[in-house]
N, C-alpha and C positions, 0 to 999 in steps of 0.2 A: 734326385732320390738316391738313397744308399742301398747297396745290395747286402744281403745276408752273407756273413763270412762262411757259413756252412753250406746252405742249399743254393745260394746264388739268386734267390728271389728278391725282387725290389721291395723295400720296406716303405710303406706310406709314412708321411711325416706325422709325428705325434704318436707313433706306435713302435713296438720293438724295444730292444735293450742294447745299450752300448757298454762294452766291458773294456777297461784299459788295464793291460797287464803291467807287471813291474818293470819289464824291459821297454815300455813305452808303446808297444804294439796295440792298436785299437781294433777290437772285434765287434761286429754288429750282428745281432740275432733277431730274426723275425718272430721266433716262438721259443718256448721252453724246450720243445722237442729238439730244435737245432742246437740250443745251448748245451743241453745234456749230452747229446751225441758227440759234440766236439770237446767239451771241457771234462765232463765226468767219465764218459765211456771211451774217450780218446779215439774216436773212429775217423777213418780217412774218408772224406767226402767222395772220392773217386770210387769207393767200394760200396756206397749206399745207393741203391737203385733209384730213389726218388729225388736225387739232387741233380742240378744242372751239370756239375762237373762229371758225374757218372755218364750222363747222356753224351757229353762232348768226348769223353774218353772212349766210350763204347763205339761211337761213330768213327773215331780215329782208328780203332782196332779193326773195324769192318773194312775200312778203305785200305788199310795196310794189307789185309788178307786178300782182297781182290786184286791188288797190284802184284802180289807174289804169284797168284794163280794165273 
């Protein structure tokens, strides 16, 4: 299975959308919500709370803070 390029969720076969940019980079999207956030609104997945990248980033920040303290 392929993962969404924005939220990181697995996309079931036969659903979602694949976008190929002019530079040859392939982007996969599970929904229009993810596509709009990445392409039109140019949002960083690390800063959007409902994405997997945000959860990983936030967990990493918390562990760094506990190590410093």
